[in-house]
DRENVOKOL-311067 format. One record per residue: residue number from 1; residue in three letters; x, z, y of N, C-alpha, C, CB in turn. Coordinates in pm, whole numbers, plus 50000, padded with zeros to 5 digits. Glycine has a CB too. Example, Ala and Ser with C-alpha at 12.3 -4.5 7.8 and 13.67 -1.06 7.14 Angstrom:
<tikes>
1_ALA_51319_50780_49431_51230_50780_49550_51320_50780_49670_51131_50905_49553
2_SER_51285_50708_49775_51367_50714_49894_51290_50787_50003_51408_50572_49940
</tikes>
This chain:
<tikes>
1_MET_43907_63283_02351_44008_63214_02272_44087_63123_02366_43942_63133_02156
2_VAL_44216_63121_02342_44305_63035_02419_44381_62947_02321_44403_63119_02508
3_LYS_44389_62820_02351_44467_62728_02268_44596_62698_02341_44387_62597_02237
4_ALA_44703_62686_02265_44833_62661_02327_44907_62552_02250_44917_62791_02331
5_LEU_44991_62480_02320_45077_62380_02259_45219_62433_02260_45067_62244_02332
6_LEU_45287_62417_02148_45426_62461_02137_45516_62340_02112_45444_62566_02025
7_GLY_45631_62342_02173_45732_62242_02141_45794_62277_02006_45840_62234_02252
8_SER_45862_62181_01945_45919_62206_01812_46022_62318_01814_45984_62079_01757
9_GLY_46100_62330_01923_46199_62438_01933_46133_62574_01939_46287_62419_02055
10_GLU_46026_62584_02017_45953_62710_02028_45889_62747_01894_45845_62702_02138
11_PHE_45830_62647_01829_45766_62672_01699_45868_62718_01596_45694_62546_01650
12_ARG_45985_62657_01595_46091_62692_01500_46138_62837_01521_46211_62595_01515
13_GLN_46142_62881_01647_46186_63018_01675_46087_63123_01627_46210_63034_01822
14_LEU_45962_63083_01603_45864_63178_01549_45892_63211_01402_45721_63121_01563
15_ARG_45976_63131_01338_46018_63151_01199_45899_63167_01104_46108_63273_01189
16_GLY_45791_63096_01132_45676_63099_01044_45576_63209_01075_45721_63113_00904
17_TYR_45606_63295_01168_45515_63404_01202_45416_63355_01307_45593_63528_01255
18_LEU_45291_63342_01266_45190_63291_01358_45084_63396_01391_45124_63169_01298
19_ASN_45090_63512_01329_44997_63621_01360_45060_63713_01464_44960_63700_01233
20_ASN_44975_63777_01542_45018_63875_01642_45120_63819_01740_45077_63997_01573
21_LEU_45095_63700_01788_45182_63641_01890_45158_63710_02023_45158_63488_01902
22_VAL_45264_63729_02098_45256_63789_02230_45311_63688_02329_45335_63925_02236
23_LEU_45234_63658_02430_45275_63561_02531_45314_63631_02660_45164_63459_02556
24_PHE_45405_63572_02733_45435_63620_02866_45467_63500_02953_45552_63722_02865
25_ALA_45441_63515_03080_45471_63409_03175_45608_63433_03235_45363_63401_03286
26_MET_45687_63329_03250_45821_63344_03304_45819_63409_03442_45890_63208_03312
27_ARG_45716_63385_03519_45710_63444_03653_45689_63595_03651_45598_63378_03732
28_THR_45646_63650_03537_45630_63796_03530_45762_63866_03505_45531_63833_03421
29_ILE_45865_63793_03469_45998_63849_03447_46074_63834_03578_46074_63777_03327
30_ASP_46047_63926_03672_46099_63908_03807_46170_64030_03863_45989_63870_03897
31_GLU_46188_64134_03785_46251_64255_03836_46403_64242_03825_46201_64381_03758
32_PRO_46475_64246_03937_46621_64234_03930_46683_64351_03854_46681_64226_04073
33_THR_46785_64321_03778_46856_64425_03704_47004_64393_03706_46804_64437_03559
34_LYS_47084_64485_03660_47228_64465_03656_47277_64480_03513_47301_64564_03750
35_ALA_47389_64420_03488_47454_64436_03358_47594_64489_03384_47458_64300_03278
36_ILE_47636_64582_03300_47774_64630_03309_47846_64589_03183_47779_64786_03330
37_LYS_47975_64570_03194_48051_64535_03075_48170_64630_03063_48099_64388_03082
38_THR_48200_64662_02938_48312_64751_02910_48394_64691_02797_48262_64893_02873
39_GLY_48519_64728_02791_48603_64683_02682_48713_64590_02730_48520_64614_02578
40_ALA_48786_64537_02634_48902_64451_02662_48857_64312_02704_48994_64443_02539
41_ARG_48946_64240_02765_48919_64103_02808_48881_64016_02689_49040_64043_02881
42_HIS_48778_63935_02703_48726_63846_02599_48667_63920_02479_48836_63754_02552
43_SER_48660_64051_02487_48602_64129_02377_48536_64252_02438_48711_64170_02271
44_TYR_48420_64232_02497_48356_64342_02565_48209_64352_02527_48371_64327_02716
45_ALA_48153_64468_02551_48010_64489_02531_47943_64478_02668_47980_64628_02464
46_ARG_47824_64426_02669_47749_64413_02794_47620_64494_02778_47719_64261_02829
47_TYR_47590_64574_02877_47473_64660_02873_47378_64622_02986_47514_64808_02884
48_PHE_47250_64613_02954_47148_64591_03056_47101_64726_03106_47030_64506_03002
49_LEU_47078_64735_03235_47027_64858_03294_46881_64839_03330_47110_64900_03418
50_LEU_46798_64936_03297_46657_64928_03335_46644_64953_03485_46571_65029_03254
51_PRO_46583_64863_03557_46565_64884_03701_46477_65006_03727_46502_64759_03766
52_ILE_46499_65070_03841_46426_65192_03874_46276_65167_03879_46475_65248_04007
53_LYS_46234_65049_03926_46091_65018_03932_46029_65020_03792_46068_64880_03998
54_ILE_46100_64966_03695_46051_64966_03556_46049_65109_03502_46141_64876_03465
55_ARG_46154_65187_03532_46158_65326_03484_46045_65408_03544_46293_65390_03519
56_LYS_46004_65377_03665_45893_65451_03727_45759_65413_03665_45890_65425_03877
57_ILE_45744_65288_03626_45618_65242_03567_45604_65292_03424_45610_65089_03570
58_PHE_45711_65285_03347_45709_65323_03205_45802_65440_03185_45749_65204_03113
59_ARG_45745_65558_03166_45827_65678_03149_45912_65666_03023_45738_65804_03141
60_THR_46042_65680_03040_46133_65663_02927_46130_65781_02831_46273_65642_02977
61_ASP_46079_65897_02875_46073_66010_02782_45956_66000_02685_46062_66140_02860
62_THR_45870_65901_02703_45758_65883_02611_45786_65775_02507_45632_65849_02689
63_HIS_45904_65716_02511_45940_65610_02417_46062_65650_02336_45966_65477_02492
64_ASN_46071_65596_02216_46180_65627_02125_46296_65530_02150_46132_65619_01978
65_PHE_46396_65576_02222_46513_65492_02252_46617_65497_02140_46576_65535_02383
66_GLU_46588_65567_02033_46680_65574_01920_46662_65456_01825_46661_65706_01844
67_ASN_46547_65388_01833_46517_65279_01740_46468_65158_01819_46411_65323_01634
68_ILE_46558_65094_01890_46523_64980_01974_46543_64851_01895_46607_64978_02103
69_LYS_46442_64765_01898_46452_64633_01837_46477_64532_01949_46321_64597_01756
70_CYS_46541_64424_01916_46573_64324_02017_46556_64185_01958_46716_64344_02070
71_GLY_46510_64095_02040_46498_63955_01999_46528_63868_02119_46357_63925_01941
72_ALA_46551_63740_02093_46582_63648_02202_46510_63517_02178_46734_63626_02214
73_VAL_46467_63456_02286_46402_63326_02282_46472_63237_02383_46248_63336_02310
74_GLU_46518_63124_02338_46581_63028_02428_46479_62922_02464_46708_62965_02364
75_TYR_46461_62898_02593_46366_62799_02639_46430_62718_02750_46234_62864_02687
76_LYS_46452_62592_02725_46517_62501_02819_46650_62560_02865_46426_62472_02940
77_ASP_46663_62593_02994_46791_62641_03046_46793_62792_03062_46820_62577_03179
78_ARG_46704_62864_02991_46696_63010_03005_46702_63078_02869_46568_63050_03079
79_LEU_46751_63199_02871_46750_63283_02752_46670_63409_02785_46897_63320_02705
80_PHE_46562_63431_02711_46480_63549_02729_46520_63651_02624_46329_63516_02720
81_VAL_46562_63767_02667_46598_63875_02577_46491_63982_02592_46742_63933_02608
82_VAL_46425_64014_02481_46313_64107_02485_46348_64227_02399_46182_64039_02436
83_PHE_46331_64346_02455_46356_64470_02384_46222_64534_02350_46444_64566_02466
84_CYS_46216_64598_02235_46093_64662_02191_46126_64802_02140_46022_64579_02082
85_MET_46052_64900_02189_46067_65036_02139_45930_65099_02125_46157_65121_02232
86_ASN_45913_65178_02023_45785_65243_01998_45768_65363_02089_45772_65285_01851
87_LYS_45642_65396_02115_45614_65520_02187_45640_65635_02092_45468_65524_02242
88_LYS_45684_65746_02148_45704_65866_02066_45569_65918_02022_45782_65975_02144
89_MET_45562_65958_01896_45439_66014_01843_45447_66165_01856_45415_65971_01693
90_ILE_45378_66220_01951_45380_66364_01975_45311_66435_01859_45312_66399_02109
91_GLY_45378_66534_01804_45322_66611_01694_45341_66546_01558_45177_66634_01717
92_ALA_45425_66445_01549_45447_66378_01420_45588_66407_01371_45424_66226_01432
93_THR_45603_66416_01240_45734_66435_01179_45798_66299_01156_45724_66515_01047
94_GLU_45921_66297_01109_45990_66171_01083_45924_66092_00972_46134_66197_01049
95_GLU_45855_66158_00880_45789_66088_00771_45657_66027_00816_45765_66181_00654
96_GLY_45619_66050_00943_45496_65992_00993_45375_66082_00974_45471_65861_00927
97_LYS_45396_66202_00921_45284_66292_00900_45266_66378_01024_45307_66380_00774
98_THR_45145_66421_01047_45117_66503_01164_45176_66642_01147_44966_66512_01188
99_ASN_45242_66689_01250_45301_66820_01250_45196_66919_01298_45429_66825_01340
100_THR_45160_67014_01214_45054_67107_01250_45110_67235_01312_44971_67141_01127
101_GLN_45243_67248_01314_45302_67366_01374_45316_67344_01524_45437_67399_01310
102_GLY_45306_67454_01602_45314_67446_01746_45447_67431_01794_45255_67558_01809
</tikes>
């Protein structure tokens, strides 16, 4: 068991969800990446690129990139943007049932 102290800002960002908390250390977020932007001036989209080291560690063909969730946590002078995607379920249909056909 680990006990942790949260500041009021951090606690507020949990929005009342206290189960299934996931912690990470800021020093583990160390892989350099690039962002590209497209579109008109003052109205553009910005895309994060997965660094090659991350792509080598986590095979992208085993994850569902069609349903990506995203959240952000602001802490002091930093903004942490976290993306979440489920692993692909091999042999499963869209309804979540097991596909018995080959």
